[in-house]
Each structure stands twice: as structure tokens, then as C-alpha cells.
N, C-alpha and C positions, 0 to 999 in steps of 0.2 A: 504494500500500500504506500502511495506517495503522501506527502504532507498535504497537498491540495485535496486529495481524496478523503483523507482523515477529517480535514476541516469542513468539507462539504457535508459529509455524513453526520458530523456533530451538529451542523446547522439544521439539517433535515430532521434529526432527532429532536432538537429543541423546538422546532416549529410545529411538529406533529404529535408530540407525546400527549398533550392534554386535550387535543381535539379528537372527536370520535371517528377518526379516520385511519387509525392504526399506524403508530410510529414504526413498529417492527416491519410492517409491510412496506412502508416508504423507504426505509433504510435498505431493505432487501431489493426493492425494485430499482432504486437509484444506483446502488452498487453494481447490479447486474447489467442494467441498461446502458449506463454511461461509463462504467469502469471495468466491465467485462468479467466480473466475478462476484461471488457472494462474500460479504464481509463477515458473515457468520453470526450465529445466535449469541456466542460468548461476547464478541465485541459489542454487539447491540445491547446486551444486558449490562455491560460495564459502563458504556457511555450514558445509559439511562440514569446512572447514579447522579449525573450532573443535573438532570431535570428534576429528580426527586429532592436533591438538595435545595433547589429553587422552591419547591413546595414547602419544605421544612422551614425555610427562612420566611416565606410569605405567610405561612400559617403558624409562625413561632408562638404567638400569644395563645392561639387556640390549642396548640399541642401542649404547651406548658400548663394551661388550665386543665386539660384532660389528664395529664400525668399527675398533677397535684390531687385532682379529684379521685383518681384511681388509687393512689397510695393512701389517701385518707380513708377511702372505703374499705381497704384491706383490714383496717384496725378499728373502724367505727361503723356500727350498724346504722346509725343515723345518717352518716355520710353516704351510705349505699343508696339512699333515696335521691341523691343528686343526679340529674339527667346526664351530666358530664361523666360521672362514674360509669353509668350504663353505656354511654356512647364509647368510652374507652374500651370496655369489654366487647362491644359490637365490632370495633376495629380489629381486635384480637381474634374473635370468632370468625369474622369475614376473611381473615388472612389464611386460615387453615386450609381451605380447599386448594388454593393455588400452590401452597407450599407442598402439600401431599402429592398432588398430581404432577407438579413440576419435577419432583424427585422420581416418581414412578415412571414417568414417560420422558425422562431426560434425553435419552438417545434418539427417540423418535422426533422430539422437538427440534433437535439440532440437525436432523437429516431429512426424513421423509416429509415432515410437515412444512418444510421450507420450499417445497415444490411450488413454482409460481402459478401453475394451474389451480392449485388449491387456494392460493392467495387471491387470485382473481375472482374465483367463484364465491369465496367467503366474503370478500369486499361487497359484492352485490347482494348476496343473500341477507347479510346482516344490515345492509342499508335498508332493505325492505322491512325488516323487523323493527329497526329504529324508527322508521316512518310510522309504522302502525302504533308503536308505543307513544310516540310524540303526539299523534292525533287522537288517540283514545284514552290516554292516561288522564285521570281526574285532576292531578296536580293540586291536591287539596291538603295533603299532609306535610307536616314539617318535622315531626319526631319519628325516629326509627324504632323498630321493635327487634327482638331477638330473631324472629322469623325473617325480617328484612335483611339482617346482617348475613344470614346463611344464604339466602337467595341471591343477594348481590355479590356475595363471596364466590359462589359457584359461577355466576355470570362473569366475574373478573377472571376466573380460572380459564374460561374459554379463550381468553386472549393469549394463551400459550400457543395458539394457532395464529400465525401472522395473517392479518387481514381482519380479525375480529375487532381489535382495539380494546385495550384494558379499560380506558375511560368509557368507550362506547358501549361495551358489554355491561358495565356496572350501571351506567346512566339508563340504558334501555330497561334493565330490570327495575331500577328505581321508578321509572315512569309507569311501568306496568303495575307497580305496587301502589301507585297513587301519590308519590312524593312530588313536590314542586321541583322544577328544573334546577333552581339554584341550590336547594338542599341536597338533591341527589348528586349534584356536581361536587359540592363540598365533601360529602361523604366519600365519593369516588376518589378524590384527591387524597384524603386521609387514609383510605383503605389501601391505596397503592404504595404508601411509604414502606411498610414492613416487607411487602413482597418484592418490590424493586430493589431495595437495599440488600435483601437476602439473596436474590438472584445475582445481583451485580457482584457482591463480595464472593459468592460461591463460584462465579465464572472467572475471577481474576487469574487463577492458575492456568486456565485454558487459554486465555488471551496471551499469556507469557510464553506459551508453547507455539512457536511459529512454524511448526513442521507440517501442518495440515494443508488441505487444498484451499483455493480461493484467495481473497485478499487478506494478507496478514499484516496487522499493524504492530509496530514496536511500542514499547512502553511510553516514550515521550509523545508519540502520535496519539495513543489512546488517551493520555492525560489531556492533551490539547483538545481533542474532540469532546471530551467530557466537560471541559471548561466552556467551550463554545455552546454546548447543549444547555449548560447551566444559565448562561447569560441570556440566551434567546428564550429558554423555557420560562424564566422568571417573568419576562415581559408578556408571554403568552398566558400565564396563569391569570394575571390581572385582567387582561383583555377578555378572556373567555368568561370569567365570572360576571363581568359587566354585560357581555353579549347575551348570555342565556337568561338573564333577568328580564329581557325585553323581547327576545326573538326565539323562534322555534329552531329545531335542529335540521330543518329541511334542506338548507344549503349544503350541509355536510352529507345528507342522504344522496342528493343529486351528484355531488362530487364523487362519492364512493362508487356510485353506479357508472359514472363516466370513466373513472380510472379503471375499474374492473373490466369494462367493455374494451377500452383501448389496450389494456394488458392482454386480454384474450386475443385481440386482433394481432398484436405483436408476436404472441406465442404461436398462433395458427400459421402465420406467414414465415416463421423461423427467424424473425429479427432478434428475438430474445430466446435464450435457452431456458427451459423450465427448471433445470437443476444446476 
């Protein structure tokens, strides 16, 4: 991997992580279409640390409040009635599905599921599901329940397949459950923190092994791409929260469909290799 490629992929990661359009799919498509090879699931997982650091900083006050409520609740029955204590547990519960499935299907996630035909089809299928959720969701609820955390946690786990979108899957489930867009979005951001940091740290040894196929980044390039994803991602967090408070997700639905259709055409004509 060249420095230019690393910086571009970091930019792509930062721009797409928080939008319901799948950052892993975009990093996969851009690396294959423009740079002639797959940057790999491990590289993608590591540079996502930058965007999640942006979430941690942006939501620092909320995270600190949740942590304090959680620790207080461990030792005080009265404190367990605090909604923040419950929300902290919901983030923990919701992180379990992706952690378990990520470990069980690690090899398939890094190989077979990165086939671009799968990515193209998943982009379009989940665009339709997001559209239905956005149009039919009551968007009346602001508080999560234990059931919500599990449902949205399993929805997040589907993002192990490039094209689903971690935020998109979680948001879609939240809308079907009747949550408001902005509340579903905030929970999606919080829910992503444990899974992304876990996956990123877990993948660091694999990134350091440059003997595999595809584009191989060295450590300085990976760090630079992660920094770029952090800077761009921070700006995108603020923008998306303002956007969803007043707009639907339909612009992202049509974008996903268009991207999936173009990718199918490129694959069918042999312009892009599926593997």
C-alpha cells in the first residue's frame, strides 16, 4: 500500500463510518476499484479505531455520566433506578452479539464475506429494509428497554457482512422498534464503541503481518489512516446528529441502491474482480 492509498482509505472510513451506508463496504470497494486490491478486514477494523475515538470525544460527557451511573448502581440499589445505569447495561448487553459472532465467524468475515457480489446485493437489500423502517417506524419512543438492546445488538452484528452498515443495521432496528431517529442514532453510536475498539485492538497483530494477499499497509501508514479517519469522523458525527433530527434516511437509501447497482454492473462486465 502506498501513502496516498492509506490516506484515501482513512478519508473514506471517516466519511462513511457513521452514515448508514457501510464504511467497510466503501473501504472494500474503493481499495479494489481504484487501487487494485483488497485492503483487508484487519486494516479496516484498525482504522475504525480513529472514528470511534471521535465518538468517544464527542460523547465524552454522556459516556462519563453513564460510567458514573453504572459504578454507583453496582453498590447502591437506589442508584439502579437511574435511567443512565440501565442504559449503560443496555450498551453492554447490545455488544455481546457482535463480539460472539465476530469470534465464531472470524475466518469467514475476513475471506468469503468480502466477496463484492455479496457486498453489492447486501447494499441494496438493506437499503430497502431501511426505507421500510424509516417510513413505518412510529418514532415515538425515547427510552430503550432490555429487549431493544438485544434486538439492536443483533442488528449491529449483521454489519460483520460488508454492505450492511453497523450504524445502518442498528438504526433500522431502532426505527422498527418505534424509537425516534435521533435517539436510535445516539444509541447506535454508543453501542459501536465497545465492538469497534474490541475488533480494532484484536486485529492489530494481523495488520502487522504483511505477508498476506492484497494491499498491505505498514504501521506508520495504518496510524496515519487512523488519524485521518478520526479527524473526518468527528466532523461527520456532529453533522449526522443534526441531519437526522430534521430529515429522513431516504437519501442514504437511494445512495445505497445506486452504489449497489453500479457495483453489480462493474462486476458483471469484469471491470472489478469480486474477490
